[in-house]
C-alpha positions in Angstrom: -135.8 7.8 -86.9 -137.8 5.7 -84.5 -139.8 2.7 -85.7 -142.6 3.6 -88.2 -141.2 7.1 -88.8 -139.1 8.7 -91.5 -136.8 11.7 -91.7 -136.6 13.3 -95.1 -134.0 15.9 -96.1 -135.0 17.7 -99.3 -133.0 19.9 -101.6 -136.0 21.7 -103.1 -136.8 22.7 -106.6 -136.6 26.4 -105.4 -132.9 25.9 -104.9 -130.9 26.9 -108.0 -127.4 27.3 -106.6 -124.6 25.1 -107.9 -123.5 23.5 -105.7 -126.4 23.9 -103.2 -125.3 21.2 -100.7 -121.6 20.7 -100.0 -120.5 18.0 -97.5 -116.9 17.1 -96.9 -115.2 14.1 -95.4 -113.2 12.2 -94.3 -115.5 9.3 -94.1 -119.2 9.1 -95.1 -120.3 12.6 -96.0 -123.9 11.4 -96.4 -125.0 8.5 -94.2 -128.7 7.5 -94.7 -130.0 5.0 -92.1 -133.2 3.0 -92.1 -136.2 5.4 -92.5 -133.9 8.2 -93.7 -134.6 9.8 -97.1 -132.5 12.3 -99.0 -134.3 13.8 -102.0 -132.4 15.9 -104.5 -135.1 17.9 -106.3 -132.8 20.8 -107.2 -134.2 23.3 -109.7 -130.7 24.4 -110.9 -130.3 24.7 -114.7 -127.0 22.8 -114.9 -124.2 21.2 -112.9 -124.2 18.9 -109.9 -126.3 20.4 -107.0 -125.0 18.0 -104.3 -121.3 17.8 -103.8 -120.6 15.0 -101.3 -117.2 13.7 -100.2 -115.7 11.3 -99.6 -118.5 8.8 -100.0 -122.3 8.1 -99.6 -123.7 5.2 -97.5 -127.3 4.2 -98.0 -127.9 1.6 -95.3 -130.5 -1.1 -95.6 -133.9 0.7 -95.4 -132.5 4.1 -96.4 -133.3 5.9 -99.7 -131.6 8.4 -102.0 -134.1 9.9 -104.5 -132.6 11.6 -107.5 -135.5 13.9 -108.3 -133.9 16.5 -110.6 -132.7 16.5 -114.3 -129.2 17.6 -113.1 -126.1 15.5 -112.9 -125.8 12.5 -110.6 -122.7 10.6 -111.8 -120.4 12.1 -109.1 -122.9 10.9 -106.4 -123.4 7.3 -107.5 -119.7 7.0 -108.2 -119.0 7.2 -104.4 -121.9 4.9 -103.2 -120.6 2.6 -100.5 -120.7 -1.2 -101.1 -120.0 -2.0 -97.4 -122.0 -4.7 -95.7 -125.4 -3.5 -94.6 -126.0 -1.4 -97.8 -127.3 -4.3 -100.0 -130.9 -3.1 -99.5 -130.2 0.6 -99.6 -132.4 2.2 -102.3 -131.2 4.4 -105.1 -134.3 5.8 -106.8 -134.4 7.8 -110.0 -137.6 9.8 -110.5 -136.6 12.6 -112.9 -139.0 15.4 -113.9 -138.1 15.4 -117.6 -139.0 13.5 -120.8 -135.7 11.6 -120.9 -132.7 11.1 -118.6 -129.3 9.3 -118.8 -128.4 7.0 -115.9 -124.8 6.4 -114.8 -124.6 2.6 -114.8 -121.3 1.6 -116.3 -118.9 0.3 -113.6 -121.3 1.3 -110.8 -122.4 -0.7 -107.7 -125.9 -0.2 -106.4 -127.9 -1.8 -103.6 -131.5 -1.7 -104.8 -132.2 0.4 -108.0 -135.6 1.9 -108.7 -136.6 3.7 -112.0 -139.8 5.7 -111.7 -141.7 8.2 -113.9 -144.1 9.9 -111.4 -142.3 13.3 -111.5 -142.4 13.3 -115.3 -146.2 12.9 -115.3 -146.2 9.1 -115.8 -143.9 8.6 -118.8 -140.1 8.9 -118.9 -137.3 7.4 -121.1 -134.1 6.4 -119.3 -131.0 5.5 -121.3 -127.6 4.1 -120.2 -124.4 3.2 -122.1 -121.1 1.6 -121.1 -118.6 -1.2 -121.5 -117.9 -2.0 -117.8 -119.8 -4.5 -115.6 -122.7 -3.2 -113.4 -123.5 -4.7 -110.1 -126.9 -4.3 -108.5 -126.8 -6.3 -105.3 -130.6 -6.5 -104.8 -133.5 -5.7 -107.1 -133.8 -3.8 -110.3 -137.4 -2.3 -110.2 -138.7 -0.6 -113.4 -141.9 1.1 -112.8 -145.0 1.6 -115.0 -144.6 4.3 -117.6 -140.8 3.9 -117.7 -138.9 3.1 -120.9 -135.3 2.0 -120.3 -132.9 1.5 -123.2 -129.4 0.0 -122.9 -126.3 0.4 -125.0 -124.0 -2.0 -123.1 -121.3 -4.5 -124.1 -120.7 -6.2 -120.7 -122.7 -7.8 -117.9 -125.3 -6.4 -115.5 -125.1 -8.6 -112.4 -128.4 -8.6 -110.5 -128.3 -10.2 -107.1 -132.0 -9.9 -106.5 -135.1 -9.8 -108.7 -135.9 -8.1 -112.0 -139.3 -6.4 -111.4 -140.6 -4.9 -114.5 -143.8 -2.9 -115.3 -142.2 -0.8 -118.0 -140.5 -1.2 -121.4 -137.0 -2.6 -121.0 -134.9 -2.5 -124.2 -131.8 -4.6 -123.4 -129.9 -3.6 -126.5 -130.5 -0.7 -128.8 -127.2 -0.9 -130.7 -124.7 -3.6 -131.8 -123.4 -3.9 -128.3 -124.4 -7.2 -126.5 -125.4 -7.1 -122.8 -125.9 -10.1 -120.5 -128.4 -9.5 -117.7 -127.4 -12.1 -115.1 -130.1 -12.6 -112.5 -129.7 -14.5 -109.3 -133.3 -14.0 -108.2 -136.7 -14.0 -109.9 -138.3 -12.3 -112.9 -141.6 -10.6 -112.0 -143.2 -8.8 -114.9 -146.7 -7.3 -115.0 -149.1 -7.3 -117.9 -147.8 -3.8 -118.8 -144.2 -5.0 -118.9 -142.1 -5.6 -122.0 -138.6 -7.1 -122.4 -137.2 -6.5 -125.8 -134.2 -5.4 -128.0 -134.1 -3.0 -130.9 -130.4 -3.4 -132.0 -128.3 -6.1 -133.6 -126.6 -7.9 -130.7 -129.1 -10.5 -129.4 -128.9 -9.8 -125.6 -129.2 -12.6 -123.0 -131.2 -13.0 -119.9 -129.1 -15.4 -117.8 -130.5 -17.1 -114.8 -127.5 -17.8 -112.5 -129.0 -18.4 -109.0 -128.5 -21.3 -106.6 -132.2 -21.4 -105.6 -135.5 -21.8 -107.6 -136.2 -18.9 -109.9 -139.8 -17.8 -110.0 -140.6 -16.7 -113.6 -143.9 -14.7 -113.5 -143.4 -13.1 -116.9 -146.6 -11.5 -118.0 -146.6 -8.9 -120.7 -144.1 -10.2 -123.3 -140.6 -10.9 -124.4 -140.1 -9.7 -127.9 -137.5 -9.8 -130.7 -134.2 -11.5 -130.4 -133.8 -11.9 -126.6 -132.4 -15.2 -125.4 -133.3 -16.9 -122.1 -130.4 -18.9 -120.7 -130.5 -21.1 -117.6 -127.0 -21.7 -116.2 -126.9 -22.1 -112.5 -127.5 -24.6 -109.7 -131.1 -23.5 -109.3 -134.0 -24.5 -111.5 -136.7 -22.2 -112.9 -140.4 -22.4 -112.4 -143.0 -20.8 -114.8 -145.8 -19.2 -112.8 -147.4 -17.7 -115.8 -147.6 -18.6 -119.5 -144.4 -17.7 -121.4 -143.7 -17.2 -125.1 -140.2 -17.0 -126.4 -139.4 -15.8 -130.0 -135.7 -16.2 -130.3 -133.8 -18.8 -128.2 -134.1 -21.0 -125.1 -130.7 -22.3 -123.9 -130.6 -24.9 -121.0 -126.9 -25.1 -120.1 -127.5 -26.2 -116.5 -130.8 -26.4 -114.8 -134.4 -27.6 -115.4 -137.3 -25.4 -116.5 -140.7 -26.4 -114.9 -143.9 -25.7 -116.9 -147.5 -26.7 -116.6 -150.8 -26.5 -118.5 -151.6 -23.3 -116.6 -148.1 -21.9 -117.2 -147.3 -23.2 -120.7 -144.0 -22.6 -122.4 -144.4 -21.7 -126.0 -141.6 -21.5 -128.5 -142.5 -19.2 -131.5 -141.9 -20.0 -135.1 -138.3 -18.6 -135.1 -137.4 -19.7 -131.6 -134.7 -22.4 -131.3 -133.8 -24.5 -128.2 -130.6 -26.1 -127.0 -129.7 -28.1 -124.0 -126.7 -29.8 -122.5 -127.1 -33.5 -123.4 -124.2 -34.7 -121.2 -125.3 -33.3 -117.8 -128.7 -35.1 -117.9 -130.2 -32.3 -115.8 -131.0 -29.7 -118.4 -134.5 -30.1 -119.7 -138.1 -28.9 -119.7 -140.2 -30.7 -117.1 -143.8 -30.1 -118.2 -145.5 -29.2 -121.5 -143.8 -27.2 -124.2 -145.5 -25.9 -127.4 -143.6 -25.3 -130.6 -145.5 -23.2 -133.2 -145.1 -22.5 -136.9 -143.2 -25.6 -138.1 -143.1 -25.9 -141.9 -141.8 -29.3 -143.1 -139.1 -29.1 -140.4 -137.3 -31.2 -137.8 -137.5 -30.2 -134.2 -136.1 -31.6 -131.0 -138.0 -31.2 -127.7 -135.6 -31.2 -124.7 -138.0 -33.0 -122.3 -137.7 -34.8 -119.0 -139.3 -35.6 -115.7 -137.8 -35.7 -112.2 -134.1 -36.4 -112.8 -134.6 -38.2 -116.1 -133.8 -36.4 -119.3 -135.7 -37.7 -122.4 -135.7 -36.2 -125.8 -138.3 -36.3 -128.5 -137.6 -35.4 -132.2 -140.2 -34.9 -134.9 -139.3 -34.9 -138.6 -140.7 -33.1 -141.6 -143.4 -31.6 -139.3 -145.8 -28.9 -140.3 -148.0 -26.9 -137.8 -148.1 -26.5 -134.0 -147.1 -29.3 -131.6 -147.3 -29.6 -127.8 -145.1 -32.3 -126.1 -144.5 -33.5 -122.6 -142.6 -36.4 -121.1 -144.4 -38.4 -118.4 -142.4 -41.1 -116.6 
């Protein structure tokens, strides 16, 4: 379409045929350019309504909306990862109470999870043992609950944008969510786990990570910084399980205070000299315990240890 216009092709809910749309190759059976939208809203009772060969290309600015409870694995399995598709949008907006997403081993551009078609509340689940690559953002909308049963890495090249409830581990399988961009969570957002595997949020980018994490991080979810980029808190953050500073600094402030809960531990690389918290950090719930604050300022790492301490303590190093 021309500038400021869209062209939308809809497989409507009135269509019940399986398959209803058949496209054959060779080459890209479905090619969605900027401003183009393909919406699969099939009303079929089973099966895969859209049979597309040999592959699907969602170019930057294009959008594929899966708007039906019917199968989609065969479609996302053939998504192109060619240059120019990094910002192509794959959106799930399923009119049902729950839906399973095909993630294991897949490559997406930008992935959106929505609940509008379900009336504002929808539970997505996904399981697997193979890496997932999302080359741009993972955007979880309000009213969405997403639960993972994964034992590998989800590689996120852009931002985690969360206004829903994101359960990183609901079994004994451990997932690592490796984020190159920012974490932007609204007041309605929740990052949690309900299983036994202690999942990790791993910051791996080479630029500054903006951490605007409103809402909360609950249960045994670890925050790990291991990249060439530092992290900046733009909102207060409370951690309840673990903070691990393998490589990189975490910047806090009085307006964006880092709080480590009673059961939260911290660890940092003492040899690199560049892995510390620059700004205030508050440790709560000590009961006749020792605790080490991994502090620093600028490029200078300084540690502070308190012994046999009881109560809540806030510490900051000022050079």
